[in-house]
Phi, psi and omega in degrees: 000139183244143174053053183297320182292326175294321177300315180298316180298317179295321179299314180301316180297316182290324183293321185281349176294131181298140179202190180303321180298316179295320181298314183288326177293320178297312181301313184289330176292320182285322185274329184251325182120185183302319181298323178295318179295319180292322177295322177297314179298321179296320177297319178298315182293322177297321178295319179296325177295325177291319177299321178298312179299319180295320180294317180297320183274354177088004182291324179297324179299321179296317181295315183292322182285337179267113180299323181293309180297319180298315181296320179300310179296320182297312184287325175297315179297319180296315179298320181294318179296318178296321178299314180297319179296315179295322179296321179294315179295321180295327182295335178297322178289320182294329181299325183286342186245358187260139178285165184296324180296318179293326178297317179297320178296318180296321181295322178297319180294318180296324181297323181284340183259359182299317178301314182297319180296314178297317182296310184290323179301320182278315186292330182271007178263104182295342178295334177292318177297319178297319179302312182298324184276339181257332183271312184299318182299340180293343183248018181231141175286116184297340182279347183256174178289125185266356186300304183294313179301317178298319181296314180297315181292321178297317179293320179299315179297320180294317180296316178297322177296317180298316180297315181298312183289331175297312178295319183295315181296317179295325178294312179299318180293327182294321181260020184293339179301325176275315186287340180267005172299137185314312183294315180297316182295320178297319178296314182295317179295323177296317178295315181298315179299317179296320180296317180298317177297319178299316178298319180298314179296318180299317180296319182293328184272349180289150178288153181296326181230141179283000000 
């Protein structure tokens, strides 16, 4: 493995850039609480471990090289992001019409699905597979065995992601007294829902190969 510290620095920079994972973690932390945000982060990290395994075993390469498979994953991921965004925006209307008992029931349901939302948002994003296949090889000697270096880098990226989202969720939860005010939360959820739909449309319109 070459330039491991540079790899770590680049990972940190890429992880903190806002994306679908950050949007869904923010939404679930604000609407469900700290446990919702942590479950979302756990789902994201589990998905990253699968992407790591796929990259190590070469499965991601097959998906990226196959225009059909790539398109299938791309559109499924895009539809899911648009669905989450639309669901978030729709919930704003339901809040105005839902009783407090129903709200508590809805929060319990959302809490159980936070892991699934984080996991699916990440696993259905083919750009993550592309990232692993285009970014990781830059730090590996092509003449050597890439199995162990890919594995180490994939796990490193997952651990750094877990640390970032742990800090991020606790930060959002810490200032939740302000962010959870009905007006503030509605604005944030509206923005988040719009961003998720935007990411979904952007993903659907992107070309299969760069």
